[in-house]
N, C-alpha and C positions, 0 to 999 in steps of 0.2 A: 379320257383314259379308260381303258378297258377294265372291267372288274376282274381282278386277278383271282382265279379260283385256287384255294390252298392246295399245294402239291402234296396231298395226303399220300398219294400213291408212292411217291418217291421216298417217303419217310418210313415205309414199311421195311423193317429190318429182316435180314436173313433168319435171325432167331425166331421172329414172329411167323415166318413162313415155314420153318422147319417142321413144327408139329403137324401141319397139314400134310406135308410130304410123308412123314412117318405114318400118319393115320392112313393115308391112301395106300402106302406100301403094305401095311399090315392087313388091310382089308382086301387087297387084291394082290396075291402072290405073283411072282414073276412067271411061274409055270402056269400056262393057260389051261384051265380045267375044260373038260369036254362039255358039250351042250347038255348031255344027259345028266351029268353030275352037278352042273351049276347052271340052272335055267336063269334067264334074264330077271325074273321076278325076285330071285334071291339077292340080286345086287342092288335092288332099289333102296333098302334102308341105308346103305353106305352113302348113296348119292344124296339122299334127303339130309343125312347128318352133315355132309359137306356143304351143301348150299344153305343150310340153316345158320352157318357161321356168319357173324357180321363182317362186313367189309366197308371200306370208306366210301365207295361210290355206289355200292349195290348191297342191299340187305334183303335177301329173299327168305321168306318164312316157309316152313314146310307146306303150308296151305297153298303157296304159290309155285310149288315145284313144277307143275305142268307148264309154266311159262318161263322157266329159268333160261332157256336159250334166247328167247326174245329179249328178256330183260337184261341179260348179259350183253347181248349185241348192242342194245341201246346205251348201256353203261360204257361200252368201249367208245361209242361215238361221243358221248359226253366227255370222256377222258381225253379223247383226241382234240376236242374243241378247247379243252383246258390246257393243252400243251403237251400231253403225253405222246411219245413218239415210238417207243420200242416195245417189243413183246414182253420183256421182263417186267416193265413197269405196268403195262396193261394187266398182266397176270397178278402182280402184287395188289393192284387196285381191286380186282375182282375176287382174289383168293382162289384162282384156278391154276391148274398145272400148265406147264409150257405147251404140251400137246393140245390141250383143250383151248388154250388161248390162241395158238397158231391156227387151229381149225376155225375158230370164230372170226379171227381177223382175215383169214384167207377168203372166207365166204363173203365178208363185207367188201373186200377188194374186188372179188368176182362180180358182185352186184353193183359195184361202182359207188358204194357208200364211203369207202376209203380208197385212197390211192397210195401206192408204194413209191417212195422216192429215196434218193440216196440219204441215208441217215435215219430212215424209219417210215412212218405212215402219217398222212394228212387226210383231212376230210375230203371226200370225193365229189365228182361233178353231179352225181345223182341228188345230193342234198341241195345243190344250187338249183337244180330243176324243180325239186319239190318245194323249196323255199319260195321260188318265183311264183309257182302255182298257188301256194298258200296265200301269198300277198294278193294275187289277182282274185282269189275267192273271197277276200275280205272286202265287203262292199264299201267300207269306210274309205279305203285308199282310192278306190275308183271315184267315189263321190267327191272326195276332197281335192283331188289332184288339180283340177282347173282353178280352184281357189288358192291353192298353194302357189301355182304358177303366176296368178294375178298378183299375189302378195310379193313374190320374188321380183316381178317386173316393176312394181311400185317402189320397192325399197332398195333393190340391188343387193340385199343382204341374204344370209343363209336362212332357209326356212326349214323348220322341223314339224313333223306330225308324230305324236306319240300316244300310246295307250297305257293304262295301268296294268301291271303284272305283279300282284302281291305288293310288296313295299317298294317296288321299282317302277320306273318309267321305261317302256320298251319303244325305241324309235322304229316306226314302220314306214316312214318316208322322209326324204331329205332332198332339198334343192340347194346346191352350193351357191354362195354369193358370187357376184361378178366383179368383186373388188380385188381379186388376186389373193384372197386369204383362204386358209383351210383350217377347219376345226377337227378335233379328234372324233367327233360324233359320226356315226354311220348307221345305216339301216341294220337293225338287229342288235344295236348297242343298247346296253342297259345301265341305268344309274339310279341311285336312291331317289325316291320322289322328292323328299324335302331338300335335296341339294341342288335342284334345277328349277328354272322358271317354269318349264313345261310340266314338270312333275307337281309343283305347287299349285298350278292351275287346276289340276285334277283333284286337289285337296280342298277346294274352296267350300264345298258343301258339307265337309266333315265337321265334327265337333272339336272344340279346343282340346279335349282329352286325346283325340286321335291325332291332332296336329302335334301334340307333345310326344306321343308315342312314335310317330313317324320321324320326328326330328331326332329322337334318341336312336332310332334304328339307323338313320343316316349317319349319325356320328360314329356309331359302332362300325358300320360298313366302311367308312372312310378314315378310320382311326390311323391307319398307316400311310395315308396319302398326305403329302406336304407340297405346298407351292407358295411362292412369295410374289406379292404380299398375300397373306392369308386373311381373306375378308369374310370368312365364315362367321355368321352371327352367333351370339350366345343365345340361350333358350329364351330369355326375356325379350330380346330384340326380335327374335324369330316370331314369337307369338304376337307381338305388337304389329309387326309387318303383316302377318297373316290376317289379323283382324281388319287392317286397312285394305288389304287386297280383296277380302271377301266382300267388303262393302262396295268396292269399286268394280268387281267382276274382272280382274286382271291380276297378273303377277309379274314380278321382276326377278331376274337373276343378276345380282350385283357383284360379279366376279366371285361367286360363292362356290362354283363348280370347276372353273378353269381360270387361271390368271389372265387378266386383261379382256375377258369375254363377258359381255352383258347381253341380256335378252329381255324381250317383252312377250308375254304369253297370255292366252285366253282359252277358256274351256269350250269344248264342243259337247252339245247335248243331243239326246235322242228324243223320240216322240213322247216318252214318259217324263222328260225334263231332267233325267239323270245325266250327270257328266260321264261321257264314255271315251273322251279323248281330249287332246289339247293341241294347239299349234303355237309356234313361237317364231319370232324374228330375232336373229342373233348376229352380233358383229363385235369388233374390237372397240376399245374405248375411243380412239380417234373418230370413229364413225357412229358412236353410240353414247353421246353425252346424255346427261340426265334430262336436259331440255328436250332433246330429240326423243328420248324414251317416253316422255309425257305426250309428245305429239303422235307417237305411234300407237298409243293405247286405243283410240277409236278406230284406227285403221285395222289393227289386228282383231279387235272385237267384231268389226263388220264382217270380215271374212269368216271368223269362227261362227257367227250367227248364220251366215249364208250356208255353211256346211250343215249346221244344226237344222235349219229349215228343210234342207234336202233329206235329212234323216227323219223328218216328221215333226220336229219341234216347232212350237208356236209361242211367240212371246206373250207373256201374260197381259191381258187387256186391262186397262185401268177401270176401276169400278165407276159406274155412272151414278150420278146423284139425281134423285128424283126431286123436282121442284114442286113445292107445295103450292097449290092454287088458292 
Protein backbone atom coordinates (compact mmCIF):
# COMPACT_ATOMS: atom_id res chain seq x y z
CA UNK A 1 0.00 0.00 0.00
CA UNK A 2 1.36 3.35 -0.92
CA UNK A 3 2.00 5.76 1.88
CA UNK A 4 -0.72 8.28 1.53
CA UNK A 5 0.56 11.81 1.79
CA UNK A 6 -1.87 13.99 3.76
CA UNK A 7 -3.79 16.25 1.39
CA UNK A 8 -2.82 19.45 3.18
CA UNK A 9 -3.12 21.35 -0.04
CA UNK A 10 -6.79 20.53 -0.46
CA UNK A 11 -7.52 21.62 3.11
CA UNK A 12 -6.37 25.19 2.57
CA UNK A 13 -9.55 27.29 2.69
CA UNK A 14 -10.40 30.34 0.61
CA UNK A 15 -10.32 32.38 3.81
CA UNK A 16 -6.72 31.35 4.43
CA UNK A 17 -5.72 32.31 0.92
CA UNK A 18 -7.59 35.64 0.90
CA UNK A 19 -5.10 37.60 3.08
CA UNK A 20 -2.29 36.72 0.69
CA UNK A 21 -4.31 38.00 -2.26
CA UNK A 22 -5.17 41.21 -0.38
CA UNK A 23 -1.55 41.71 0.60
CA UNK A 24 -0.42 41.21 -2.97
CA UNK A 25 -3.02 43.63 -4.32
CA UNK A 26 -2.11 46.34 -1.81
CA UNK A 27 1.59 45.95 -2.46
CA UNK A 28 1.17 46.01 -6.23
CA UNK A 29 -1.60 48.38 -7.53
CA UNK A 30 -3.34 47.48 -10.75
CA UNK A 31 -2.00 50.55 -12.54
CA UNK A 32 1.48 49.67 -13.73
CA UNK A 33 4.12 52.22 -12.55
CA UNK A 34 6.82 53.35 -14.91
CA UNK A 35 10.28 51.86 -14.70
CA UNK A 36 11.68 55.19 -13.55
CA UNK A 37 9.22 55.57 -10.69
CA UNK A 38 9.28 51.91 -9.57
CA UNK A 39 12.63 50.16 -10.11
CA UNK A 40 12.76 46.36 -9.64
CA UNK A 41 14.72 46.69 -6.40
CA UNK A 42 11.78 48.48 -4.78
CA UNK A 43 9.59 45.41 -5.28
CA UNK A 44 11.92 42.98 -3.53
CA UNK A 45 10.66 43.46 0.06
CA UNK A 46 7.12 42.47 -0.97
CA UNK A 47 8.41 39.29 -2.61
CA UNK A 48 10.46 38.36 0.44
CA UNK A 49 7.47 38.87 2.71
CA UNK A 50 5.33 36.68 0.50
CA UNK A 51 7.70 33.74 0.30
CA UNK A 52 8.50 33.89 4.00
CA UNK A 53 4.93 32.84 4.75
CA UNK A 54 4.73 29.17 5.77
CA UNK A 55 2.99 26.73 3.45
CA UNK A 56 2.21 23.04 3.75
CA UNK A 57 4.64 21.65 1.18
CA UNK A 58 7.12 24.52 0.99
CA UNK A 59 8.42 26.85 3.68
CA UNK A 60 11.03 29.21 2.24
CA UNK A 61 12.80 31.57 4.61
CA UNK A 62 14.02 35.01 3.52
CA UNK A 63 17.58 33.65 3.47
CA UNK A 64 16.48 31.19 0.76
CA UNK A 65 14.77 33.78 -1.42
CA UNK A 66 17.28 33.37 -4.22
CA UNK A 67 16.25 29.75 -4.68
CA UNK A 68 12.48 30.26 -4.43
CA UNK A 69 11.72 29.32 -8.04
CA UNK A 70 13.69 26.08 -7.84
CA UNK A 71 12.18 25.09 -4.50
CA UNK A 72 8.68 25.93 -5.66
CA UNK A 73 9.18 23.83 -8.77
CA UNK A 74 10.33 20.89 -6.68
CA UNK A 75 7.37 21.37 -4.33
CA UNK A 76 5.00 21.18 -7.31
CA UNK A 77 6.56 17.87 -8.32
CA UNK A 78 6.16 16.52 -4.78
CA UNK A 79 2.55 17.69 -4.73
CA UNK A 80 1.88 16.00 -8.08
CA UNK A 81 3.43 12.79 -6.74
CA UNK A 82 1.07 13.03 -3.76
CA UNK A 83 -1.99 13.28 -6.00
CA UNK A 84 -2.46 17.02 -6.58
CA UNK A 85 -3.75 17.57 -10.12
CA UNK A 86 -5.05 21.13 -10.64
CA UNK A 87 -3.58 24.64 -10.62
CA UNK A 88 -5.75 25.85 -7.77
CA UNK A 89 -4.55 23.14 -5.41
CA UNK A 90 -0.93 23.59 -6.47
CA UNK A 91 -1.28 27.29 -5.67
CA UNK A 92 -2.89 26.58 -2.31
CA UNK A 93 -0.03 24.24 -1.41
CA UNK A 94 2.65 26.76 -2.33
CA UNK A 95 0.83 29.94 -1.33
CA UNK A 96 1.33 31.42 -4.80
CA UNK A 97 -0.99 33.38 -7.06
CA UNK A 98 -2.70 31.70 -9.99
CA UNK A 99 -0.46 33.45 -12.51
CA UNK A 100 2.73 32.42 -10.69
CA UNK A 101 1.48 28.86 -10.30
CA UNK A 102 0.53 28.69 -13.99
CA UNK A 103 3.97 29.96 -15.01
CA UNK A 104 5.77 27.37 -12.86
CA UNK A 105 3.58 24.49 -14.01
CA UNK A 106 3.86 25.50 -17.67
CA UNK A 107 7.65 25.55 -17.40
CA UNK A 108 7.65 22.06 -15.87
CA UNK A 109 5.38 20.80 -18.65
CA UNK A 110 7.65 22.31 -21.29
CA UNK A 111 10.68 20.63 -19.69
CA UNK A 112 8.70 17.33 -19.51
CA UNK A 113 8.81 17.11 -15.72
CA UNK A 114 5.00 17.30 -15.79
CA UNK A 115 2.53 16.31 -18.46
CA UNK A 116 -0.90 17.78 -19.00
CA UNK A 117 -3.79 15.36 -19.34
CA UNK A 118 -7.54 15.65 -19.25
CA UNK A 119 -8.36 16.64 -15.71
CA UNK A 120 -5.03 18.15 -14.73
CA UNK A 121 -1.34 17.31 -14.50
CA UNK A 122 0.71 14.17 -13.87
CA UNK A 123 4.41 13.51 -13.38
CA UNK A 124 6.20 13.60 -16.71
CA UNK A 125 8.53 11.30 -18.68
CA UNK A 126 11.64 13.29 -17.76
CA UNK A 127 11.35 12.01 -14.18
CA UNK A 128 11.21 8.43 -15.44
CA UNK A 129 14.41 9.04 -17.40
CA UNK A 130 16.18 10.59 -14.43
CA UNK A 131 14.91 7.91 -12.06
CA UNK A 132 16.26 5.18 -14.30
CA UNK A 133 19.63 6.90 -14.54
CA UNK A 134 19.71 7.39 -10.76
CA UNK A 135 19.16 3.67 -10.24
CA UNK A 136 21.86 2.81 -12.78
CA UNK A 137 24.28 5.12 -11.00
CA UNK A 138 23.68 3.34 -7.69
CA UNK A 139 26.32 0.58 -7.65
CA UNK A 140 24.29 -1.52 -5.23
CA UNK A 141 21.58 -2.31 -7.76
CA UNK A 142 24.09 -3.33 -10.42
CA UNK A 143 26.06 -5.51 -8.01
CA UNK A 144 22.99 -7.13 -6.50
CA UNK A 145 21.01 -7.86 -9.64
CA UNK A 146 22.56 -11.23 -10.52
CA UNK A 147 22.10 -12.44 -6.95
CA UNK A 148 18.48 -11.32 -6.90
CA UNK A 149 17.91 -13.21 -10.15
CA UNK A 150 19.57 -16.29 -8.68
CA UNK A 151 17.33 -16.08 -5.62
CA UNK A 152 14.25 -15.65 -7.82
CA UNK A 153 15.22 -18.71 -9.86
CA UNK A 154 15.76 -20.81 -6.75
CA UNK A 155 12.56 -19.83 -4.97
CA UNK A 156 10.07 -18.76 -7.71
CA UNK A 157 8.96 -16.06 -5.25
CA UNK A 158 9.02 -12.26 -5.30
CA UNK A 159 12.43 -10.77 -4.52
CA UNK A 160 13.00 -7.29 -3.10
CA UNK A 161 16.08 -5.14 -2.55
CA UNK A 162 15.76 -2.11 -0.31
CA UNK A 163 17.76 0.60 1.42
CA UNK A 164 17.04 2.67 4.47
CA UNK A 165 15.72 6.19 4.02
CA UNK A 166 15.11 7.76 7.41
CA UNK A 167 12.49 5.72 9.25
CA UNK A 168 11.45 3.99 6.02
CA UNK A 169 12.65 1.29 3.68
CA UNK A 170 12.89 2.37 0.04
CA UNK A 171 12.53 -0.43 -2.50
CA UNK A 172 15.17 -0.04 -5.23
CA UNK A 173 14.72 -3.32 -7.09
CA UNK A 174 12.07 -6.00 -7.42
CA UNK A 175 11.72 -9.26 -9.33
CA UNK A 176 8.11 -10.50 -9.39
CA UNK A 177 7.51 -14.15 -8.58
CA UNK A 178 6.45 -16.69 -11.18
CA UNK A 179 3.52 -18.16 -9.23
CA UNK A 180 0.98 -15.76 -10.74
CA UNK A 181 0.81 -13.59 -7.63
CA UNK A 182 1.34 -9.83 -7.45
CA UNK A 183 2.12 -7.65 -4.44
CA UNK A 184 1.58 -3.95 -3.98
CA UNK A 185 5.31 -3.27 -3.58
CA UNK A 186 7.17 -1.60 -6.44
CA UNK A 187 10.47 0.12 -7.10
CA UNK A 188 10.31 3.53 -5.41
CA UNK A 189 7.74 2.33 -2.86
CA UNK A 190 8.36 3.22 0.79
CA UNK A 191 7.18 1.60 3.99
CA UNK A 192 8.07 2.06 7.67
CA UNK A 193 11.16 0.02 8.57
CA UNK A 194 9.63 -1.77 11.52
CA UNK A 195 6.58 -2.95 9.57
CA UNK A 196 8.44 -5.04 6.97
CA UNK A 197 10.86 -7.94 7.00
CA UNK A 198 13.28 -6.14 4.70
CA UNK A 199 13.13 -3.04 6.90
CA UNK A 200 13.73 -4.98 10.10
CA UNK A 201 16.79 -6.60 8.50
CA UNK A 202 18.33 -3.12 8.30
CA UNK A 203 17.62 -2.61 12.01
CA UNK A 204 19.54 -5.65 13.26
CA UNK A 205 22.64 -3.72 14.38
CA UNK A 206 20.67 -0.99 16.16
CA UNK A 207 20.15 -0.71 19.90
CA UNK A 208 16.93 -1.88 21.60
CA UNK A 209 16.14 1.78 22.26
CA UNK A 210 16.17 2.48 18.52
CA UNK A 211 14.12 -0.66 17.84
CA UNK A 212 11.49 0.72 20.19
CA UNK A 213 11.63 4.16 18.59
CA UNK A 214 11.24 2.80 15.06
CA UNK A 215 8.43 0.49 16.18
CA UNK A 216 6.56 3.50 17.56
CA UNK A 217 7.25 5.48 14.36
CA UNK A 218 5.81 2.62 12.32
CA UNK A 219 2.70 2.47 14.49
CA UNK A 220 2.11 6.20 14.00
CA UNK A 221 2.66 6.01 10.24
CA UNK A 222 0.24 3.11 9.82
CA UNK A 223 -2.32 4.15 12.43
CA UNK A 224 -5.01 4.63 9.78
CA UNK A 225 -4.21 1.42 7.88
CA UNK A 226 -6.36 -1.60 8.64
CA UNK A 227 -6.43 -5.11 7.24
CA UNK A 228 -7.73 -8.46 8.42
CA UNK A 229 -6.45 -10.46 10.04
CA UNK A 230 -4.34 -7.83 11.79
CA UNK A 231 -1.14 -9.62 12.78
CA UNK A 232 0.88 -6.58 13.81
CA UNK A 233 2.69 -7.40 17.06
CA UNK A 234 2.56 -5.42 20.27
CA UNK A 235 5.72 -3.73 21.53
CA UNK A 236 6.80 -6.60 23.78
CA UNK A 237 6.41 -9.22 21.04
CA UNK A 238 8.20 -7.00 18.53
CA UNK A 239 11.18 -6.48 20.84
CA UNK A 240 11.45 -10.19 21.62
CA UNK A 241 11.38 -11.06 17.94
CA UNK A 242 14.03 -8.45 17.14
CA UNK A 243 16.29 -9.94 19.81
CA UNK A 244 15.93 -13.37 18.20
CA UNK A 245 16.41 -11.98 14.70
CA UNK A 246 19.57 -10.10 15.69
CA UNK A 247 21.03 -13.30 17.10
CA UNK A 248 20.23 -15.22 13.93
CA UNK A 249 21.09 -12.58 11.31
CA UNK A 250 17.71 -12.69 9.53
CA UNK A 251 14.17 -11.32 9.89
CA UNK A 252 10.62 -12.40 9.09
CA UNK A 253 7.51 -10.55 8.04
CA UNK A 254 4.61 -12.55 9.47
CA UNK A 255 1.72 -10.79 7.72
CA UNK A 256 2.60 -7.61 9.59
CA UNK A 257 2.59 -5.35 6.54
CA UNK A 258 0.10 -6.94 4.16
CA UNK A 259 -2.54 -9.58 4.76
CA UNK A 260 -1.49 -13.13 3.76
CA UNK A 261 2.04 -12.02 2.80
CA UNK A 262 5.11 -13.42 4.56
CA UNK A 263 8.78 -12.89 3.82
CA UNK A 264 12.30 -13.85 4.85
CA UNK A 265 14.96 -11.13 4.77
CA UNK A 266 18.68 -10.69 5.45
CA UNK A 267 21.00 -7.67 5.66
CA UNK A 268 23.59 -6.55 3.11
CA UNK A 269 26.83 -5.03 4.46
CA UNK A 270 29.54 -2.86 2.94
CA UNK A 271 33.32 -3.00 3.39
CA UNK A 272 33.07 -1.38 6.83
CA UNK A 273 30.64 -4.03 8.04
CA UNK A 274 27.75 -1.58 8.25
CA UNK A 275 24.31 -2.67 7.04
CA UNK A 276 23.58 -0.68 3.87
CA UNK A 277 20.67 -2.63 2.38
CA UNK A 278 18.62 -5.79 2.71
CA UNK A 279 16.96 -8.31 0.45
CA UNK A 280 13.91 -10.47 0.94
CA UNK A 281 11.91 -13.37 -0.48
CA UNK A 282 8.16 -12.88 -0.22
CA UNK A 283 5.07 -14.90 -1.05
CA UNK A 284 1.60 -15.76 0.18
CA UNK A 285 0.85 -18.17 3.03
CA UNK A 286 0.17 -21.22 0.81
CA UNK A 287 3.74 -20.95 -0.51
CA UNK A 288 5.34 -19.59 2.65
CA UNK A 289 4.68 -21.89 5.58
CA UNK A 290 6.70 -21.39 8.75
CA UNK A 291 8.67 -24.55 7.93
CA UNK A 292 9.62 -23.21 4.50
CA UNK A 293 10.55 -19.86 6.00
CA UNK A 294 13.04 -21.62 8.25
CA UNK A 295 14.45 -23.46 5.23
CA UNK A 296 14.84 -20.20 3.32
CA UNK A 297 16.91 -18.46 5.99
CA UNK A 298 20.31 -19.85 4.86
CA UNK A 299 19.36 -19.42 1.20
CA UNK A 300 18.57 -15.72 1.62
CA UNK A 301 21.58 -15.18 3.87
CA UNK A 302 23.88 -16.77 1.29
CA UNK A 303 22.84 -14.34 -1.44
CA UNK A 304 22.98 -11.39 0.97
CA UNK A 305 26.54 -12.38 1.94
CA UNK A 306 27.49 -12.70 -1.74
CA UNK A 307 26.32 -9.14 -2.41
CA UNK A 308 28.11 -7.95 0.73
CA UNK A 309 31.36 -9.54 -0.41
CA UNK A 310 31.12 -7.77 -3.76
CA UNK A 311 30.77 -4.52 -1.80
CA UNK A 312 34.00 -5.30 0.03
CA UNK A 313 32.68 -6.97 3.18
CA UNK A 314 34.57 -9.92 4.64
CA UNK A 315 33.16 -12.29 7.20
CA UNK A 316 34.87 -12.04 10.59
CA UNK A 317 37.50 -14.73 10.96
CA UNK A 318 37.35 -16.88 14.07
CA UNK A 319 40.11 -16.21 16.53
CA UNK A 320 42.88 -18.81 16.49
CA UNK A 321 43.97 -20.38 19.73
CA UNK A 322 47.66 -20.75 20.41
CA UNK A 323 48.65 -24.18 21.68
CA UNK A 324 51.02 -24.14 24.57
CA UNK A 325 54.08 -26.30 24.08
